[in-house]
C-alpha positions in Angstrom: -9.6 -0.8 -16.4 -10.5 -2.5 -13.0 -7.2 -4.3 -13.1 -5.3 -1.0 -13.3 -7.3 0.3 -10.3 -6.4 -2.8 -8.3 -2.7 -2.4 -9.4 -2.6 1.3 -8.4 -4.0 0.7 -4.9 -1.9 -2.5 -4.6 1.3 -0.4 -5.3 0.3 2.2 -2.6 -0.3 -0.6 -0.1 3.2 -2.1 -0.8 4.9 1.4 -0.8 3.5 2.1 2.6 4.4 -1.3 4.0 0.7 -2.3 4.6 1.1 -5.6 2.8 4.0 -7.9 2.0 4.7 -10.6 -0.5 1.3 -11.9 -1.7 -0.6 -11.1 1.4 -3.9 -9.2 1.4 -6.7 -8.8 -1.2 -9.1 -6.2 -2.6 -12.6 -6.3 -4.1 -15.1 -4.0 -5.8 -18.9 -4.7 -5.8 -20.5 -5.1 -9.2 -23.8 -6.3 -10.7 -24.7 -9.7 -9.2 -21.4 -10.1 -7.3 -17.9 -8.6 -6.9 -14.5 -8.6 -8.5 -11.7 -9.8 -6.1 -8.0 -10.3 -6.4 -6.8 -13.8 -7.2 -5.5 -16.2 -4.5 -1.8 -15.8 -4.1 -1.6 -12.7 -6.3 0.8 -9.9 -5.7 -1.4 -6.8 -5.2 0.9 -4.6 -7.2 1.2 -6.9 -10.2 -1.9 -5.9 -12.1 -3.4 -9.3 -12.5 -7.0 -9.3 -13.6 -9.4 -9.8 -10.7 -11.9 -12.7 -10.5 -15.7 -12.3 -10.5 -17.4 -13.9 -7.5 -21.2 -14.2 -7.7 -23.4 -13.0 -4.7 -24.4 -16.6 -4.0 -23.1 -20.0 -4.8 -19.6 -21.3 -5.4 -16.7 -19.0 -5.9 -14.1 -19.6 -8.6 -11.2 -21.5 -7.2 -8.8 -18.8 -8.3 -10.6 -16.2 -6.1 -8.9 -15.0 -2.9 -9.5 -17.3 0.0 -11.1 -14.4 1.9 -13.9 -14.1 -0.6 -16.3 -15.2 2.2 -15.5 -12.0 4.1 -16.0 -9.8 1.1 -19.3 -11.5 0.2 -20.6 -11.1 3.8 -19.6 -7.4 3.9 -21.4 -6.7 0.6 -24.5 -8.6 1.8 -24.7 -6.8 5.1 -23.4 -3.3 4.4 -23.7 -0.6 1.7 -19.9 -0.6 1.1 -18.8 -0.9 -2.5 -15.1 -1.6 -2.1 -12.9 -3.5 0.4 -9.1 -3.6 1.1 -7.7 -6.4 3.3 -4.1 -5.7 4.4 -1.6 -6.9 7.0 -0.2 -3.7 8.6 2.3 -4.7 11.2 1.4 -2.1 13.9 -2.3 -2.7 13.6 -1.8 -6.5 13.9 0.4 -6.0 16.9 -2.2 -3.7 18.6 -4.9 -6.4 18.0 -3.0 -8.8 20.2 -3.6 -6.7 23.3 -7.0 -5.2 23.0 -10.6 -5.5 21.7 -10.8 -1.9 20.7 -8.2 0.6 19.4 -8.8 4.3 20.1 -6.5 6.4 18.0 -4.7 9.2 19.9 -3.7 11.1 16.8 -6.0 13.8 15.3 -6.6 12.2 11.9 -7.3 8.8 13.4 -9.5 10.3 16.1 -11.5 12.2 13.6 -11.9 9.6 10.9 -12.0 6.4 12.9 -12.3 7.2 16.6 -12.8 3.5 17.5 -11.4 0.6 15.6 -12.9 -2.7 16.7 -10.8 -5.9 17.0 -12.6 -9.2 16.1 -11.6 -12.8 16.1 -11.7 -15.4 13.3 -9.5 -17.7 11.4 -8.6 -16.6 7.8 -11.0 -17.9 5.2 -13.7 -19.0 7.6 -17.4 -18.2 8.0 -16.5 -16.9 11.5 -14.2 -14.2 10.3 -16.7 -13.3 7.6 -19.5 -12.8 10.1 -17.4 -10.9 12.6 -15.9 -8.5 10.0 -19.2 -7.9 8.3 -20.8 -7.2 11.7 -18.1 -4.7 12.6 -18.3 -2.9 9.3 -22.0 -2.3 9.5 -21.3 0.8 11.6 -17.8 1.7 10.4 -15.1 1.6 7.8 -12.2 -0.3 9.5 -11.8 -3.4 11.6 -8.8 -5.4 12.7 -8.9 -9.2 12.9 -6.8 -10.3 15.9 -3.4 -11.4 14.8 -4.3 -11.3 11.1 -4.9 -7.8 9.6 -7.3 -5.1 8.7 -10.4 -5.0 6.5 -11.4 -1.5 5.4 -14.5 -0.7 3.4 -15.9 2.3 1.6 -17.4 3.6 -1.6 -14.2 3.2 -3.6 -10.9 1.3 -3.3 -9.3 4.7 -2.6 -11.5 5.3 0.4 -10.8 1.7 1.7 -7.1 2.3 1.2 -7.2 5.5 3.2 -8.9 3.8 6.2 -6.3 1.1 6.0 -3.5 3.7 6.1 -5.1 5.7 8.9 -5.5 2.6 11.1 -1.8 1.6 10.6 -0.7 5.2 11.3 -2.8 5.4 14.4 -1.5 2.1 15.7 2.1 3.2 15.0 1.5 6.4 17.0 0.1 4.4 19.9 3.2 2.1 19.7 5.7 5.0 19.6 3.9 6.8 22.4 4.1 3.7 24.7 0.3 3.3 24.7 0.3 0.0 22.7 0.0 -2.3 25.6 -3.0 -2.2 28.0 -5.8 0.2 27.5 -5.4 2.0 24.2 
């Protein structure tokens, strides 16, 4: 059943252009760990996720971003995470440390989107993302992508979509460069 949930959200991410090819990953917290997409998996393919324990080694087939997911679950109450590579959000992250949505939905649901640094798959990105998600639902990693967290995969997907939409509005309004 969890694999169908991952596939459903993965299809939405692809349809909206929030991920491409085999980029991005998702996870859901469980007893003693979490289920995460497989490394190199297409998010819309319905492959069974891999269980990663709260501590110790992760299975080699787990997404390379398992460290981020583990850190977020350790440091926040969130139960689901979506990591995507939305083009406008990534572009916005190159010019600022904080995105302030100008559209009404973005302003209401995520009035400030922090931008953090870190190389994919490292402890640095894990610490920075987990720190940013302690007080929010969405963060952009500079030049890499978004990590959204919530109670469910649906909620994490919604925050991913809102962030990309807000960054697209900023780009189209000419506010993308400089102070956002």
